C-alpha positions in Angstrom: -142.4 -99.2 -117.0 -144.0 -102.0 -115.1 -147.8 -101.9 -115.5 -148.5 -102.0 -111.7 -146.1 -99.3 -111.0 -147.7 -97.2 -113.7 -151.0 -97.7 -112.0 -149.5 -96.5 -108.7 -148.2 -93.4 -110.5 -151.6 -92.6 -111.9 -153.2 -92.9 -108.5 -150.6 -90.6 -107.0 -151.2 -88.1 -109.8 -154.9 -88.0 -109.2 -154.7 -87.8 -105.4 -155.5 -84.1 -104.5 -154.4 -84.6 -100.8 -150.7 -84.9 -101.7 -148.6 -81.8 -102.2 -146.5 -81.4 -105.4 -143.3 -82.1 -103.4 -144.8 -85.4 -102.0 -145.9 -86.5 -105.5 -142.5 -85.7 -106.8 -140.8 -87.8 -104.1 -143.2 -90.7 -104.8 -142.6 -90.4 -108.6 -138.8 -90.7 -108.0 -139.3 -93.7 -105.6 -141.5 -95.5 -108.1 -139.0 -94.9 -110.9 -136.2 -96.1 -108.7 -138.2 -99.3 -108.0 -138.9 -99.7 -111.7 -135.2 -99.3 -112.5 -134.3 -101.8 -109.9 -136.9 -104.3 -111.3 -135.4 -103.9 -114.8 -131.9 -104.6 -113.4 -133.2 -107.6 -111.5 -135.0 -109.0 -114.5 -131.8 -108.5 -116.6 -129.7 -110.3 -113.9 -132.3 -113.0 -113.6 -132.3 -113.6 -117.3 -128.5 -113.6 -117.4 -128.5 -116.1 -114.5 -130.8 -118.4 -116.4 -128.6 -118.2 -119.5 -125.5 -119.0 -117.3 -127.4 -122.0 -115.8 -128.4 -123.3 -119.2 -124.9 -122.8 -120.5 -123.4 -124.4 -117.4 -125.8 -127.4 -117.8 -124.7 -127.9 -121.4 -121.0 -127.6 -120.5 -121.5 -130.0 -117.6 -123.2 -132.5 -119.9 -120.3 -132.1 -122.4 -117.8 -132.4 -119.6 -119.4 -135.6 -118.3 -119.4 -137.1 -121.8 -115.8 -136.1 -122.3 -114.8 -137.6 -118.9 -116.5 -140.8 -119.8 -114.6 -140.9 -123.1 -111.4 -140.3 -121.3 -112.3 -143.0 -118.7 -112.7 -145.5 -121.5 -109.5 -144.3 -123.1 -107.6 -144.7 -119.8 -109.1 -148.3 -119.5 -107.9 -149.1 -123.0 -104.5 -147.6 -122.2 -104.2 -149.6 -119.0 -105.1 -152.8 -120.9 -102.4 -151.9 -123.5 -99.9 -151.1 -120.8 -100.6 -154.4 -119.0 -100.1 -156.2 -122.3 -96.9 -154.3 -123.0 -95.7 -155.1 -119.4 -96.3 -158.8 -120.1 -94.5 -158.5 -123.4 -91.6 -156.7 -121.7 -91.3 -159.4 -119.1 -91.2 -162.0 -121.8 -88.6 -160.0 -123.8 -86.6 -159.5 -120.6 -86.5 -163.2 -119.9 -85.4 -163.8 -123.5 -82.7 -161.2 -123.3 -81.4 -162.6 -120.0 -81.3 -166.0 -121.6 -79.5 -164.6 -124.6 -76.9 -162.9 -122.4 -76.5 -166.2 -120.5 -76.0 -168.1 -123.8 -73.6 -165.4 -125.1 -71.5 -165.9 -122.0 -71.7 -169.6 -122.4 -70.4 -169.2 -125.9 -67.4 -167.4 -124.5 -66.7 -170.5 -122.4 -67.2 -173.1 -125.1 -63.8 -173.0 -126.7 -62.1 -172.7 -123.3 -64.0 -175.8 -122.1 -63.0 -177.7 -125.1 -59.4 -176.9 -124.4 -59.6 -177.6 -120.7 -61.4 -180.9 -121.2 -59.0 -182.0 -123.9 -56.1 -182.2 -121.4 -57.7 -184.8 -119.0 -59.0 -186.7 -122.0 -55.6 -187.0 -123.4 -54.3 -188.3 -120.1 -57.2 -190.8 -120.0 -56.5 -192.0 -123.5 -52.7 -192.2 -123.0 -52.8 -194.1 -119.7 -55.5 -196.4 -121.1 -53.3 -197.4 -124.0 -50.2 -197.8 -121.8 -52.3 -199.9 -119.3 -53.5 -202.1 -122.1 -49.9 -202.8 -123.2 -48.9 -203.4 -119.6 -51.6 -206.1 -119.2 -50.2 -207.9 -122.3 -46.7 -207.7 -120.7 -48.1 -209.0 -117.3 -49.8 -211.9 -119.0 -46.5 -212.8 -120.7 -44.7 -212.7 -117.4 -47.5 -214.9 -115.8 -47.1 -217.4 -118.6 -43.4 -217.5 -117.9 -44.2 -218.0 -114.2 -42.4 -214.8 -113.2 -44.9 -213.7 -110.5 -42.6 -210.9 -109.1 -42.4 -209.1 -112.4 -46.1 -209.7 -113.0 -46.8 -208.0 -109.6 -44.5 -205.1 -110.4 -46.4 -204.5 -113.7 -49.7 -204.8 -111.8 -48.6 -202.0 -109.6 -47.9 -199.8 -112.6 -51.3 -200.6 -114.0 -52.9 -199.6 -110.6 -51.1 -196.3 -110.7 -52.3 -195.7 -114.3 -55.9 -196.5 -113.3 -55.6 -194.0 -110.4 -54.4 -191.4 -112.9 -57.2 -192.3 -115.3 -59.7 -191.9 -112.4 -58.2 -188.5 -111.4 -58.3 -187.1 -114.9 -61.7 -188.5 -115.5 -63.0 -186.7 -112.4 -61.3 -183.6 -113.7 -63.2 -183.8 -117.0 -66.4 -184.6 -115.1 -66.0 -181.5 -113.0 -65.4 -179.3 -116.1 -68.6 -180.7 -117.7 -70.5 -180.2 -114.4 -69.3 -176.6 -114.3 -70.4 -176.0 -117.8 -73.9 -177.5 -117.1 -74.2 -175.4 -113.9 -73.4 -172.3 -115.9 -75.9 -173.1 -118.7 -78.8 -174.1 -116.6 -81.3 -171.7 -115.0 -80.4 -170.4 -111.6 -82.0 -172.4 -108.9 -82.0 -169.3 -106.7 -80.6 -171.4 -103.9 -77.4 -170.4 -102.1 -74.8 -173.1 -101.7 -71.4 -173.2 -100.0 -69.1 -172.3 -102.8 -65.3 -172.1 -103.2 -65.0 -168.6 -104.6 -61.2 -169.0 -105.3 -61.8 -172.1 -107.3 -64.7 -170.6 -109.2 -62.7 -167.5 -110.1 -59.6 -169.5 -111.1 -61.7 -171.8 -113.2 -63.5 -169.0 -115.2 -60.2 -167.1 -115.6 -58.6 -170.0 -117.4 -61.7 -171.0 -119.4 -62.3 -167.4 -120.6 -58.6 -167.1 -121.6 -58.5 -170.3 -123.6 -61.9 -169.4 -125.1 -60.5 -166.2 -126.4 -57.3 -167.8 -127.6 -59.3 -170.4 -129.6 -61.0 -167.5 -131.4 -57.9 -165.4 -131.8 -54.6 -167.2 -131.8 -52.7 -163.9 -131.9 -54.0 -163.0 -128.5 -51.9 -163.4 -125.4 -52.0 -162.1 -121.9 -50.3 -162.5 -118.6 -52.7 -164.0 -116.1 -52.2 -163.1 -112.4 -54.0 -164.4 -109.4 -53.8 -163.6 -105.8 -56.3 -165.6 -103.8 -56.8 -165.3 -100.0 -56.6 -168.9 -98.9 -58.1 -168.1 -95.5 -61.5 -167.7 -97.2 -63.8 -170.6 -96.4 -66.7 -171.7 -98.6 -69.2 -168.8 -99.0 -73.0 -169.2 -99.3 -73.9 -167.8 -102.7 -75.8 -168.8 -105.8 -72.9 -170.3 -107.7 -74.4 -170.0 -111.2 -75.1 -166.3 -110.7 -71.8 -165.4 -109.1 -70.0 -167.4 -111.8 -71.7 -165.4 -114.5 -70.6 -162.2 -112.9 -67.0 -163.2 -112.6 -67.0 -164.5 -116.2 -68.5 -161.3 -117.4 -65.9 -159.1 -115.7 -63.0 -161.3 -116.9 -64.4 -161.4 -120.5 -64.6 -157.6 -120.4 -61.1 -157.3 -119.1 -59.8 -159.5 -121.9 -61.7 -157.4 -124.4 -60.2 -154.2 -123.0 -56.6 -155.3 -123.1 -57.1 -156.9 -126.6 -58.4 -153.6 -127.9 -55.4 -151.8 -126.5 -53.1 -154.5 -128.0 -54.6 -153.8 -131.5 -53.5 -150.1 -131.2 -50.1 -150.8 -129.6 -48.1 -153.9 -130.7 -45.6 -153.4 -127.9 -48.3 -153.4 -125.2 -48.2 -156.3 -122.7 -51.7 -157.3 -121.6 -52.1 -158.2 -118.0 -55.4 -159.4 -116.4 -55.5 -160.3 -112.7 -58.1 -161.8 -110.4 -57.8 -161.5 -106.6 -59.8 -162.3 -103.5 -59.6 -160.9 -100.0 -61.4 -161.3 -96.8 -62.2 -158.0 -95.1 -64.1 -158.5 -91.9 -67.5 -160.0 -92.6 -67.1 -159.4 -96.4 -65.4 -161.0 -99.3 -63.8 -158.8 -101.9 -63.2 -160.0 -105.5 -61.2 -157.9 -107.9 -60.8 -158.2 -111.6 -58.1 -155.8 -112.9 -56.8 -155.1 -116.4 -54.2 -152.7 -117.8 -56.3 -151.8 -120.8 -57.4 -148.4 -122.1 -59.6 -147.5 -119.1 -63.1 -146.1 -119.1 -63.8 -142.4 -119.6 -65.9 -140.7 -116.9 -68.8 -139.9 -119.2 -69.1 -143.6 -120.1 -68.4 -144.8 -116.5 -71.7 -143.2 -115.4 -73.6 -145.4 -117.9 -71.9 -148.8 -117.8 -74.6 -150.3 -115.5 -77.5 -149.1 -117.7 -79.3 -151.9 -119.5 -78.3 -152.2 -123.2 -75.5 -149.8 -122.9 -72.3 -151.1 -124.6 -69.3 -149.6 -126.3 -68.7 -152.9 -128.3 -69.5 -153.0 -132.0 -73.0 -154.2 -133.1 -73.2 -157.9 -132.7 -70.4 -158.2 -130.1 -72.4 -157.4 -127.0 -75.9 -157.2 -125.7 -75.2 -154.4 -123.2 -76.8 -156.5 -120.5 -73.7 -158.1 -118.9 -72.8 -155.4 -116.4 -76.5 -154.5 -115.7 -77.3 -158.1 -114.8 -74.1 -158.5 -112.9 -75.0 -155.4 -110.8 -78.4 -156.8 -110.1 -77.0 -160.1 -109.1 -74.5 -158.6 -106.7 -77.1 -156.4 -105.1 -79.5 -159.4 -104.8 -76.7 -161.0 -102.7 -76.6 -158.0 -100.4 -73.2 -157.0 -101.9 -71.7 -154.0 -103.6 -70.2 -153.3 -107.0 -67.6 -150.6 -107.5 -65.5 -149.5 -110.5 -62.2 -147.7 -110.4 -60.9 -146.8 -113.8 -58.2 -144.4 -115.2 -58.1 -143.7 -118.9 -54.9 -145.0 -120.4 -54.0 -147.1 -117.4 -56.7 -149.7 -116.9 -59.8 -150.7 -114.9 -60.5 -152.4 -111.6 -63.9 -154.1 -111.0 -64.5 -154.7 -107.3 -67.2 -157.0 -106.0 -68.0 -157.1 -102.2 -70.1 -159.9 -100.9 -71.2 -160.6 -97.3 -69.8 -163.8 -95.9 -72.6 -166.0 -94.6 -71.8 -168.7 -92.2 -72.4 -172.2 -93.6 -75.5 -173.8 -92.2 -75.2 -177.5 -92.2 -78.8 -178.1 -91.4 -79.9 -176.5 -94.7 -77.3 -178.3 -96.9 
């Protein structure tokens, strides 16, 4: 018992003025106080232990949080570096996809450019011979015949000029496709762009696989004026869709020798939008794959034959133009890729 309380009990015990009943009540009260004191001391001691334990845990928590803060900073630095690396890799992949599509065009360009070059060479040779003939007639003094020959030479030079410009346009188209996009919209003849890439892609595939053949169909809406788009980007989208269509019909042809491949490209003006459709009668796309075709790096082509970025980039390009990209496909019957672009009015002040 507490010493002071014990002293109080002794005093109470010795006090003769208190009755036995009073002393008993006082004894019980003092013992109750003593019990309460013991409990309070126990609680106080326990509280002190909790405080000490809490202080230790708090110190450990602060130290752990500091370590986590440093770890988060290091992780952020690593993530920032990874993001920079990802951006660099993305640029390289986009460049790879662009060069891959350019490779698809190379053989077709060689075929297309050979035709006007053949005309240039042939008309040049003929014109050279005609000059010799004209000189002979001049020596004879036959001016009428010399003039007639000069007219033939003039016509040949006009043809040489025409086919030279044709070759020049093909080369310019190739350079436009290969260079980085300027990001600037230009008034563009969508029908001419689609027709050009259809023929180039077809001849490119034919150059790689002489056994391949397909019926090419076009249905262009001639009422469509030049449309403000980024021509390099839209050209790549159209080329990608046409190349995919040729791949689809070629795959089906490998399985069925009697199959007749058909790839068609059409344009149509619908209100304030322009619709471009690339259709094939290939094997079609299953629904489970259809949901993934716009995902980056997804491809059904064998390793080395596709980056899996073509449709993903095409989708991004169309969306960046404020357009829409839809796919309608039936397994066994074919696929229709539909691009919808807003028609912007040509602004002469900006061009």
